[in-house]
N, CA, C and O atoms as a GROMACS GRO file, in nm:
protein
  256
    1PRO      N    1  10.501   9.065  11.854
    1PRO     CA    2  10.618   9.061  11.768
    1PRO      C    3  10.686   9.199  11.759
    1PRO      O    4  10.624   9.303  11.776
    2GLU      N    5  10.811   9.193  11.733
    2GLU     CA    6  10.889   9.316  11.723
    2GLU      C    7  10.837   9.402  11.608
    2GLU      O    8  10.812   9.352  11.498
    3GLY      N    9  10.820   9.530  11.635
    3GLY     CA   10  10.774   9.623  11.533
    3GLY      C   11  10.623   9.631  11.518
    3GLY      O   12  10.573   9.710  11.439
    4TYR      N   13  10.549   9.550  11.594
    4TYR     CA   14  10.403   9.545  11.581
    4TYR      C   15  10.340   9.680  11.613
    4TYR      O   16  10.263   9.734  11.533
    5LEU      N   17  10.373   9.735  11.729
    5LEU     CA   18  10.316   9.864  11.768
    5LEU      C   19  10.364   9.977  11.677
    5LEU      O   20  10.287  10.067  11.645
    6GLU      N   21  10.489   9.971  11.636
    6GLU     CA   22  10.543  10.073  11.547
    6GLU      C   23  10.471  10.072  11.413
    6GLU      O   24  10.452  10.176  11.350
    7GLY      N   25  10.432   9.953  11.369
    7GLY     CA   26  10.356   9.941  11.244
    7GLY      C   27  10.224  10.016  11.252
    7GLY      O   28  10.187  10.087  11.158
    8PHE      N   29  10.153  10.001  11.364
    8PHE     CA   30  10.029  10.076  11.382
    8PHE      C   31  10.055  10.225  11.390
    8PHE      O   32   9.978  10.305  11.336
    9ALA      N   33  10.162  10.264  11.456
    9ALA     CA   34  10.195  10.406  11.466
    9ALA      C   35  10.218  10.465  11.327
    9ALA      O   36  10.174  10.577  11.299
   10THR      N   37  10.285  10.392  11.242
   10THR     CA   38  10.311  10.439  11.106
   10THR      C   39  10.181  10.456  11.029
   10THR      O   40  10.164  10.553  10.955
   11ILE      N   41  10.089  10.363  11.046
   11ILE     CA   42   9.962  10.369  10.974
   11ILE      C   43   9.877  10.487  11.021
   11ILE      O   44   9.817  10.556  10.939
   12TYR      N   45   9.872  10.511  11.150
   12TYR     CA   46   9.777  10.608  11.206
   12TYR      C   47   9.834  10.746  11.231
   12TYR      O   48   9.762  10.833  11.279
   13VAL      N   49   9.960  10.770  11.200
   13VAL     CA   50  10.018  10.902  11.226
   13VAL      C   51   9.946  11.010  11.144
   13VAL      O   52   9.929  11.122  11.193
   14GLY      N   53   9.904  10.978  11.022
   14GLY     CA   54   9.832  11.075  10.940
   14GLY      C   55   9.698  11.113  11.001
   14GLY      O   56   9.659  11.230  10.997
   15VAL      N   57   9.628  11.016  11.057
   15VAL     CA   58   9.500  11.042  11.122
   15VAL      C   59   9.523  11.130  11.245
   15VAL      O   60   9.448  11.225  11.268
   16ALA      N   61   9.625  11.098  11.323
   16ALA     CA   62   9.656  11.177  11.442
   16ALA      C   63   9.689  11.321  11.404
   16ALA      O   64   9.647  11.414  11.472
   17ASP      N   65   9.765  11.340  11.296
   17ASP     CA   66   9.798  11.475  11.250
   17ASP      C   67   9.672  11.552  11.210
   17ASP      O   68   9.658  11.670  11.243
   18ALA      N   69   9.581  11.486  11.140
   18ALA     CA   70   9.457  11.551  11.098
   18ALA      C   71   9.373  11.592  11.219
   18ALA      O   72   9.317  11.701  11.222
   19ILE      N   73   9.364  11.504  11.318
   19ILE     CA   74   9.288  11.535  11.439
   19ILE      C   75   9.353  11.652  11.513
   19ILE      O   76   9.284  11.743  11.559
   20ARG      N   77   9.486  11.647  11.524
   20ARG     CA   78   9.558  11.753  11.595
   20ARG      C   79   9.535  11.889  11.528
   20ARG      O   80   9.509  11.988  11.596
   21GLN      N   81   9.545  11.892  11.396
   21GLN     CA   82   9.525  12.018  11.324
   21GLN      C   83   9.382  12.068  11.339
   21GLN      O   84   9.359  12.188  11.350
   22HIS      N   85   9.286  11.977  11.341
   22HIS     CA   86   9.146  12.016  11.358
   22HIS      C   87   9.125  12.077  11.497
   22HIS      O   88   9.060  12.180  11.511
   23ILE      N   89   9.180  12.014  11.598
   23ILE     CA   90   9.169  12.066  11.735
   23ILE      C   91   9.234  12.203  11.746
   23ILE      O   92   9.185  12.290  11.817
   24ASP      N   93   9.345  12.222  11.675
   24ASP     CA   94   9.417  12.350  11.678
   24ASP      C   95   9.348  12.458  11.594
   24ASP      O   96   9.395  12.571  11.590
   25GLY      N   97   9.237  12.423  11.528
   25GLY     CA   98   9.164  12.521  11.449
   25GLY      C   99   9.214  12.539  11.308
   25GLY      O  100   9.175  12.635  11.240
   26ASP      N  101   9.299  12.450  11.262
   26ASP     CA  102   9.354  12.458  11.126
   26ASP      C  103   9.336  12.323  11.056
   26ASP      O  104   9.434  12.253  11.030
   27PRO      N  105   9.209  12.287  11.026
   27PRO     CA  106   9.185  12.154  10.970
   27PRO      C  107   9.248  12.135  10.833
   27PRO      O  108   9.258  12.228  10.753
   28MET      N  109   9.292  12.012  10.808
   28MET     CA  110   9.348  11.975  10.678
   28MET      C  111   9.238  11.975  10.573
   28MET      O  112   9.121  11.955  10.605
   29LYS      N  113   9.277  11.999  10.450
   29LYS     CA  114   9.186  11.979  10.338
   29LYS      C  115   9.183  11.829  10.307
   29LYS      O  116   9.282  11.759  10.329
   30ALA      N  117   9.071  11.782  10.257
   30ALA     CA  118   9.058  11.639  10.227
   30ALA      C  119   9.165  11.592  10.131
   30ALA      O  120   9.208  11.476  10.138
   31GLU      N  121   9.209  11.679  10.041
   31GLU     CA  122   9.313  11.641   9.944
   31GLU      C  123   9.448  11.614  10.012
   31GLU      O  124   9.534  11.548   9.954
   32GLU      N  125   9.465  11.664  10.133
   32GLU     CA  126   9.591  11.647  10.205
   32GLU      C  127   9.596  11.518  10.286
   32GLU      O  128   9.703  11.479  10.334
   33TYR      N  129   9.483  11.452  10.301
   33TYR     CA  130   9.480  11.327  10.379
   33TYR      C  131   9.567  11.222  10.312
   33TYR      O  132   9.568  11.210  10.189
   34ASP      N  133   9.640  11.147  10.392
   34ASP     CA  134   9.715  11.033  10.338
   34ASP      C  135   9.654  10.902  10.389
   34ASP      O  136   9.723  10.801  10.404
   35PHE      N  137   9.525  10.907  10.415
   35PHE     CA  138   9.450  10.791  10.461
   35PHE      C  139   9.312  10.794  10.395
   35PHE      O  140   9.266  10.900  10.353
   36PRO      N  141   9.246  10.679  10.385
   36PRO     CA  142   9.115  10.675  10.321
   36PRO      C  143   9.010  10.749  10.404
   36PRO      O  144   9.015  10.751  10.526
   37THR      N  145   8.915  10.809  10.333
   37THR     CA  146   8.805  10.879  10.399
   37THR      C  147   8.682  10.789  10.403
   37THR      O  148   8.682  10.678  10.349
   38VAL      N  149   8.578  10.837  10.468
   38VAL     CA  150   8.451  10.766  10.470
   38VAL      C  151   8.399  10.750  10.328
   38VAL      O  152   8.342  10.646  10.294
   39TYR      N  153   8.420  10.851  10.245
   39TYR     CA  154   8.373  10.845  10.107
   39TYR      C  155   8.448  10.739  10.027
   39TYR      O  156   8.390  10.673   9.940
   40ASP      N  157   8.576  10.721  10.055
   40ASP     CA  158   8.652  10.613   9.992
   40ASP      C  159   8.594  10.478  10.032
   40ASP      O  160   8.580  10.388   9.948
   41GLY      N  161   8.560  10.463  10.159
   41GLY     CA  162   8.499  10.340  10.206
   41GLY      C  163   8.364  10.314  10.140
   41GLY      O  164   8.332  10.201  10.106
   42LEU      N  165   8.286  10.421  10.123
   42LEU     CA  166   8.157  10.409  10.057
   42LEU      C  167   8.173  10.362   9.913
   42LEU      O  168   8.097  10.277   9.866
   43ARG      N  169   8.272  10.418   9.842
   43ARG     CA  170   8.299  10.375   9.704
   43ARG      C  171   8.338  10.227   9.700
   43ARG      O  172   8.296  10.154   9.610
   44GLY      N  173   8.418  10.184   9.797
   44GLY     CA  174   8.457  10.043   9.803
   44GLY      C  175   8.338   9.952   9.828
   44GLY      O  176   8.327   9.845   9.766
   45MET      N  177   8.248   9.993   9.917
   45MET     CA  178   8.129   9.914   9.945
   45MET      C  179   8.038   9.907   9.823
   45MET      O  180   7.979   9.803   9.795
   46LYS      N  181   8.026  10.019   9.751
   46LYS     CA  182   7.945  10.020   9.629
   46LYS      C  183   8.003   9.922   9.526
   46LYS      O  184   7.928   9.850   9.460
   47PHE      N  185   8.136   9.920   9.514
   47PHE     CA  186   8.201   9.827   9.422
   47PHE      C  187   8.168   9.682   9.458
   47PHE      O  188   8.133   9.602   9.372
   48ILE      N  189   8.178   9.650   9.586
   48ILE     CA  190   8.149   9.513   9.631
   48ILE      C  191   8.003   9.478   9.603
   48ILE      O  192   7.974   9.368   9.555
   49TYR      N  193   7.912   9.570   9.633
   49TYR     CA  194   7.770   9.548   9.609
   49TYR      C  195   7.745   9.519   9.461
   49TYR      O  196   7.670   9.427   9.427
   50LYS      N  197   7.807   9.598   9.374
   50LYS     CA  198   7.788   9.580   9.230
   50LYS      C  199   7.854   9.451   9.180
   50LYS      O  200   7.803   9.388   9.088
   51ALA      N  201   7.965   9.411   9.240
   51ALA     CA  202   8.029   9.285   9.203
   51ALA      C  203   7.938   9.167   9.237
   51ALA      O  204   7.926   9.073   9.158
   52VAL      N  205   7.874   9.173   9.354
   52VAL     CA  206   7.781   9.067   9.393
   52VAL      C  207   7.659   9.068   9.300
   52VAL      O  208   7.612   8.962   9.258
   53GLU      N  209   7.610   9.188   9.267
   53GLU     CA  210   7.497   9.199   9.173
   53GLU      C  211   7.532   9.135   9.039
   53GLU      O  212   7.451   9.062   8.982
   54SER      N  213   7.652   9.163   8.989
   54SER     CA  214   7.697   9.104   8.863
   54SER      C  215   7.704   8.952   8.874
   54SER      O  216   7.659   8.881   8.784
   55CYS      N  217   7.759   8.903   8.982
   55CYS     CA  218   7.771   8.758   9.003
   55CYS      C  219   7.634   8.692   9.006
   55CYS      O  220   7.616   8.584   8.950
   56ASN      N  221   7.539   8.757   9.070
   56ASN     CA  222   7.404   8.700   9.080
   56ASN      C  223   7.328   8.706   8.948
   56ASN      O  224   7.220   8.647   8.935
   57ASN      N  225   7.381   8.777   8.850
   57ASN     CA  226   7.318   8.789   8.718
   57ASN      C  227   7.407   8.730   8.609
   57ASN      O  228   7.423   8.788   8.502
   58ASP      N  229   7.464   8.614   8.637
   58ASP     CA  230   7.550   8.542   8.541
   58ASP      C  231   7.666   8.627   8.491
   58ASP      O  232   7.700   8.623   8.372
   59SER      N  233   7.726   8.703   8.579
   59SER     CA  234   7.842   8.788   8.549
   59SER      C  235   7.813   8.896   8.445
   59SER      O  236   7.901   8.936   8.369
   60ALA      N  237   7.688   8.941   8.441
   60ALA     CA  238   7.651   9.048   8.348
   60ALA      C  239   7.715   9.180   8.392
   60ALA      O  240   7.738   9.203   8.511
   61TRP      N  241   7.743   9.265   8.294
   61TRP     CA  242   7.794   9.398   8.325
   61TRP      C  243   7.687   9.477   8.399
   61TRP      O  244   7.569   9.470   8.364
   62VAL      N  245   7.727   9.550   8.500
   62VAL     CA  246   7.633   9.635   8.574
   62VAL      C  247   7.688   9.777   8.576
   62VAL      O  248   7.809   9.799   8.566
   63THR      N  249   7.598   9.873   8.588
   63THR     CA  250   7.638  10.013   8.592
   63THR      C  251   7.682  10.050   8.733
   63THR      O  252   7.616  10.015   8.832
   64MET      N  253   7.792  10.120   8.741
   64MET     CA  254   7.838  10.170   8.871
   64MET      C  255   7.771  10.302   8.897
   64MET      O  256   7.794  10.363   9.001
   0.00000   0.00000   0.00000
């Protein structure tokens, strides 16, 4: 479909910039990223794990 590849380019341009700066010896600070990090993914997985734990315990509150 029209715009399909451009859509991916828009999403990944931030990652490409971060890689380019790292290769050039001037890495971005994590605060400058405009994309999720591994740590963001880990937080998301922890949330899902805790949601399932809550569901398996009659929707009881669980500690994050």
